C-alpha positions in Angstrom: 19.0 17.1 -51.1 19.6 14.1 -48.9 20.6 14.8 -45.2 24.1 13.4 -44.9 23.4 12.3 -41.3 21.1 9.6 -42.6 23.7 7.9 -44.7 25.3 4.7 -43.5 27.5 3.8 -41.8 27.0 6.5 -39.1 30.1 7.0 -36.8 29.8 8.2 -33.2 32.7 9.0 -30.8 32.1 8.5 -27.1 34.5 10.2 -24.8 34.5 8.5 -21.4 34.2 4.8 -20.4 32.1 5.1 -17.2 28.5 3.8 -16.9 27.0 6.8 -18.8 29.4 6.4 -21.8 29.2 2.6 -21.8 25.4 2.7 -21.8 25.3 5.2 -24.6 27.6 2.9 -26.5 25.3 -0.1 -26.1 22.2 1.8 -27.3 24.0 3.0 -30.4 25.9 -0.2 -31.2 22.8 -2.4 -30.9 21.2 0.0 -33.5 24.0 -0.6 -36.0 26.0 2.6 -35.4 29.8 2.4 -35.5 31.2 3.3 -32.2 34.7 4.4 -31.1 34.9 4.9 -27.3 37.9 6.7 -26.0 39.0 6.7 -22.3 42.1 8.4 -20.9 42.7 5.6 -18.4 44.4 2.2 -19.0 41.1 0.5 -18.6 37.4 1.6 -18.6 35.0 1.7 -15.6 37.6 2.5 -13.0 35.4 4.6 -10.8 32.6 2.1 -11.2 34.9 -0.6 -9.9 36.0 1.5 -7.0 32.4 2.2 -6.0 31.9 -1.6 -5.7 34.9 -2.2 -3.4 32.7 -2.2 -0.3 29.7 -3.8 -2.0 28.3 -2.8 -5.4 25.2 -0.7 -4.5 23.8 -0.4 -8.0 20.4 1.3 -7.3 17.6 1.6 -4.7 14.2 -0.2 -4.4 12.2 2.6 -2.8 9.0 4.0 -4.3 9.5 6.0 -7.5 8.3 9.3 -6.1 10.8 9.0 -3.2 13.5 8.0 -5.5 13.1 11.0 -7.8 13.0 13.3 -4.8 16.6 12.4 -3.9 17.8 14.6 -6.8 16.5 17.7 -5.0 16.3 20.8 -7.3 17.1 18.6 -10.4 14.4 16.1 -9.7 12.5 17.3 -12.6 15.3 16.9 -15.1 16.5 13.6 -13.7 13.0 12.4 -13.4 12.6 12.9 -17.1 15.6 10.7 -17.7 14.4 8.0 -15.4 11.2 7.8 -17.3 13.2 6.1 -19.9 15.3 3.9 -17.6 14.4 3.7 -14.0 15.6 1.5 -11.1 13.4 -1.4 -12.1 14.7 -1.2 -15.7 18.2 -1.1 -14.5 17.8 -4.2 -12.4 16.2 -6.0 -15.4 19.1 -4.9 -17.6 21.6 -6.3 -15.1 19.7 -9.6 -15.0 20.1 -9.6 -18.8 23.9 -9.7 -18.3 23.4 -12.9 -16.2 24.0 -11.0 -12.9 21.3 -11.6 -10.2 20.5 -9.0 -7.6 19.0 -8.7 -4.2 17.5 -5.9 -2.0 19.2 -5.3 1.3 17.5 -4.4 4.5 18.1 -0.7 3.8 16.3 -1.0 0.4 19.5 -0.7 -1.5 20.0 -3.1 -4.4 23.2 -5.1 -4.9 24.5 -7.8 -7.2 24.2 -11.2 -5.4 27.9 -11.5 -5.1 28.3 -7.9 -4.1 31.0 -7.3 -6.7 31.2 -4.8 -9.6 33.9 -6.7 -11.7 31.8 -9.6 -12.9 29.1 -7.1 -14.0 31.6 -4.9 -15.8 33.3 -8.0 -17.5 29.9 -9.3 -18.8 29.0 -5.8 -20.0 32.3 -5.2 -21.9 31.9 -8.6 -23.6 28.4 -7.6 -24.8 29.7 -4.3 -26.1 32.7 -5.8 -27.9 30.4 -8.5 -29.4 28.2 -5.6 -30.7 31.2 -4.0 -32.4 32.1 -1.3 -29.9 35.8 -0.4 -30.3 37.3 0.8 -27.0 40.5 2.9 -27.1 42.2 3.2 -23.7 44.9 5.7 -22.9 43.2 8.0 -25.4 42.5 11.4 -23.9 40.2 14.0 -25.4 42.0 17.4 -25.9 39.2 19.5 -27.2 38.7 20.6 -30.7 41.3 21.8 -33.3 40.9 24.9 -35.4 39.0 23.0 -38.1 36.5 21.7 -35.6 37.8 18.1 -35.4 38.1 16.3 -32.1 41.6 16.1 -30.8 42.5 12.8 -29.2 45.9 12.4 -27.6 47.4 8.9 -27.2 50.9 7.6 -26.3 52.1 7.7 -29.9 50.8 11.1 -30.8 47.4 12.7 -31.6 44.4 11.9 -33.7 42.0 14.3 -35.4 38.5 12.8 -35.9 35.2 14.0 -37.3 32.4 11.7 -36.1 28.8 12.2 -37.1 28.0 12.8 -33.5 29.9 13.0 -30.2 28.9 12.0 -26.7 30.9 13.4 -23.8 30.6 11.3 -20.7 33.7 12.6 -18.8 32.6 12.6 -15.2 32.9 15.4 -12.7 36.0 16.5 -10.8 36.3 13.9 -8.1 38.9 11.1 -8.1 41.2 12.5 -10.7 43.4 9.4 -10.4 40.5 7.4 -11.8 39.9 9.7 -14.7 37.3 12.3 -13.5 39.6 15.4 -13.4 37.3 18.1 -14.8 39.9 18.8 -17.6 37.0 19.3 -20.1 35.8 22.5 -18.4 37.8 25.0 -20.5 37.0 23.4 -23.9 33.2 23.6 -23.3 33.5 27.1 -21.7 35.2 28.6 -24.7 32.4 27.2 -26.8 29.9 29.2 -24.7 28.4 26.3 -22.8 26.8 27.3 -19.5 28.6 25.4 -16.7 27.9 25.5 -12.9 31.1 25.5 -10.9 32.2 22.0 -9.8 31.9 21.4 -6.0 32.3 18.5 -3.7 29.3 16.3 -3.1 29.0 13.4 -0.7 32.1 14.6 1.0 33.6 15.0 4.4 33.9 18.3 6.2 36.4 20.0 8.4 36.1 21.8 11.7 38.4 24.7 12.6 40.5 22.2 14.7 40.1 19.3 17.0 42.2 19.0 20.1 45.4 16.9 19.9 43.9 14.5 22.5 40.7 13.9 20.4 42.7 13.4 17.2 45.2 11.0 18.8 42.7 8.9 20.5 39.6 8.9 18.2 40.6 9.9 14.6 38.9 7.2 12.5 36.4 6.2 15.2 32.8 5.6 14.2 29.9 7.2 16.0 27.0 4.7 15.7 23.4 4.9 16.8 23.3 8.7 16.6 21.3 11.2 14.7 22.3 14.4 12.8 20.4 17.5 11.7 20.9 21.0 10.6 19.1 23.7 12.7 15.4 23.6 11.9 15.6 20.3 10.0 14.4 16.8 10.9 16.9 14.4 12.5 18.3 11.6 10.4 19.5 8.4 12.0 22.7 6.6 11.1 26.4 6.8 11.7 29.5 8.8 10.7 33.2 8.8 11.4 35.4 11.3 13.3 38.4 12.2 11.2 41.6 14.0 12.0 40.2 17.2 10.7 36.4 16.8 11.0 33.7 14.4 10.0 32.8 12.1 7.2 30.6 9.0 6.4 27.2 8.1 5.3 25.2 10.4 7.6 27.4 13.4 6.9 27.1 12.7 3.1 23.3 12.7 3.4 23.5 16.3 4.6 26.4 17.3 2.4 24.5 19.5 -0.1 22.9 21.5 2.6 26.1 21.8 4.6 28.1 22.9 1.5 25.5 25.6 0.5 25.3 26.8 4.1 29.1 27.2 4.2 29.0 28.9 0.8 26.5 31.4 2.2 27.5 32.0 5.8 31.2 30.8 5.9 30.3 27.9 8.2 27.6 25.4 9.0 26.5 23.8 12.3 25.5 20.2 12.5 23.5 19.2 15.5 24.5 15.8 16.9 22.0 13.8 19.0 24.1 11.2 20.9 21.1 9.4 22.3 18.3 9.6 19.8 16.2 7.0 21.5 16.1 8.8 24.9 14.1 12.0 25.6 15.9 15.0 27.0 14.0 14.9 30.3 14.9 11.2 30.9 18.6 12.1 30.2 18.4 15.0 32.7 16.8 12.8 35.3 19.5 10.2 34.9 22.3 12.8 35.2 20.7 14.4 38.3 21.1 11.2 40.2 23.9 11.3 42.9 27.2 10.1 41.6 29.0 10.0 45.0 32.7 9.5 44.5 32.4 8.4 40.9 33.9 10.5 38.2 31.7 12.2 35.7 33.0 9.9 33.0 31.9 6.9 35.0 28.6 8.6 35.8 27.9 9.1 32.1 28.8 5.5 31.4 26.8 4.1 34.2 23.6 6.2 33.7 23.5 6.7 29.9 26.1 4.3 28.4 28.1 7.2 27.0 31.8 6.6 26.8 34.6 6.5 24.3 34.4 8.7 21.3 30.9 9.9 22.2 31.9 11.1 25.7 35.1 12.6 24.4 33.3 14.5 21.7 30.8 15.8 24.3 33.7 17.1 26.4 35.4 18.6 23.3 32.4 20.6 22.3 31.2 21.8 25.7 32.7 23.4 28.8 32.8 22.9 32.6 29.7 25.0 33.1 27.7 22.5 30.9 28.9 19.5 32.8 28.1 21.2 36.1 24.4 21.5 35.1 22.4 18.3 34.4 19.8 20.2 32.3 22.4 21.9 30.1 24.4 18.7 29.7 21.2 16.8 28.7 20.5 19.5 26.1 24.0 19.2 24.8 23.7 15.5 24.5 20.5 15.9 22.4 21.9 18.7 20.3 25.7 18.9 20.3 26.8 21.6 17.9 29.6 20.7 15.5 30.7 23.8 13.5 32.0 22.9 10.1 34.1 25.4 8.1 34.9 23.8 4.8 34.4 20.7 2.7 37.2 18.3 2.0 38.9 18.8 -1.4 36.9 18.0 -4.4 39.2 15.3 -5.5 38.4 13.3 -2.3 34.6 13.6 -2.7 32.6 10.6 -3.8 30.8 12.7 -6.4 30.6 16.2 -7.9 27.9 18.9 -7.8 27.8 21.4 -10.7 28.7 20.8 -14.3 26.9 21.3 -17.6 23.6 23.0 -16.8 20.5 21.3 -18.2 19.5 24.7 -19.5 22.5 24.5 -21.9 21.1 21.4 -23.5 18.0 20.3 -25.3 15.8 17.4 -24.0 18.1 14.9 -25.7 21.1 16.3 -23.8 22.6 17.9 -26.9 24.5 21.1 -26.3 22.6 24.0 -27.8 25.9 25.8 -28.5 27.6 22.8 -30.1 25.1 20.9 -32.3 25.9 17.2 -32.6 27.7 17.0 -29.2 25.7 15.4 -26.4 26.6 15.1 -22.6 25.8 12.4 -20.1 26.7 11.3 -16.6 28.2 13.1 -13.7 29.5 15.9 -15.8 25.9 17.3 -15.8 24.7 19.7 -13.2 23.0 17.4 -10.7 23.8 15.6 -7.4 22.3 12.9 -5.2 23.1 11.1 -2.1 24.8 7.7 -2.0 22.5 4.7 -2.1 22.4 3.8 -5.8 21.0 7.1 -6.9 24.3 8.3 -8.5 24.8 5.3 -10.6 21.1 5.0 -11.7 21.1 8.6 -13.0 24.4 8.0 -14.8 22.9 4.9 -16.6 19.7 6.8 -17.4 21.5 9.8 -18.9 23.7 7.6 -21.0 20.6 5.8 -22.3 18.9 9.1 -23.1 21.9 10.5 -24.9 22.3 7.3 -27.0 18.6 7.4 -28.0 18.9 11.2 -28.8 21.9 10.6 -31.0 19.9 8.0 -32.9 17.2 10.6 -33.5 19.9 13.1 -34.5 21.3 10.6 -37.0 17.8 9.9 -38.3 17.8 6.3 -37.1 15.2 4.2 -35.4 
């Protein structure tokens, strides 16, 4: 008997028009598979475009071993995906779209014009030329009682039975751009093992800032500083003071550890080094110099250059007894404790932790409980810091899912 999966033309439905879904569509369409891609939003790639607003950081140029380590406990699984489509391959693919790239001073890779829109336009043209049919304002609604995919659209509902399905639905952050986690119950009821969705690369809240600090410094950046968790090495960078806590690139770099510490202990303490380039004994010596009639604020500014948001945060998080002792004040300047009590809401996070566990899928990202259904992108259970790592893994997982579907269909 002939396997029906090998008969032409094969038809694959892809749910989700982000980088993972679009990459899977390209792999399949170029192999001659008929592709219908469905996205709930009025246009595809919305979160991709938002990520490029401040400069499209597409990937990172660091050594492969360092790159893979950014995926922490999922470095093995993501590393396996990157073997088929790593950062170098991604850059080569972008160049094939006619978009040039460059490496910034931080090692991050950007399109030369720093924009996401030209890349997406060129990509969508390639996909449409390859025959991919994109259906916007079409939302996946799970399966009906007969096992067909339910697709809701403004005029009603479709029931389709593709030869294979790829779900690339994103996580639970930025619901207004389409990543709303609405897929969770439909996979859960099918017995798929899913880790709870949590905020990743997010800001965090303190119990409360004083009204004075909020009024004067909410939104103020702290630059040329370093952060650590107790017992961890310092990381240099910057972050922003918010009305309720902290956010920004240096906070995001610690977000996974902060989140898990809060989950375990109810709070996490960040240690802020306000003067990472100055030793504590040098700071203490400078503070011990006579200040005469000058205020402590002027003394801090004159001796150490501490003023503005840094000086105000120092006062916020210490007491008069610390300011009265140069040794204690120097120690506080080098390790100012910021106690964080909760992450900002998931919908505000840059990305999502949790999702479909790799243990619930085979090596081709097909769900063990739902044969013929593959998953890709941020809806999988992994996380990474900002810096191009998120996008690279999404592209790589879409590539792997597309190739695995070809194998499932019995195609080269």
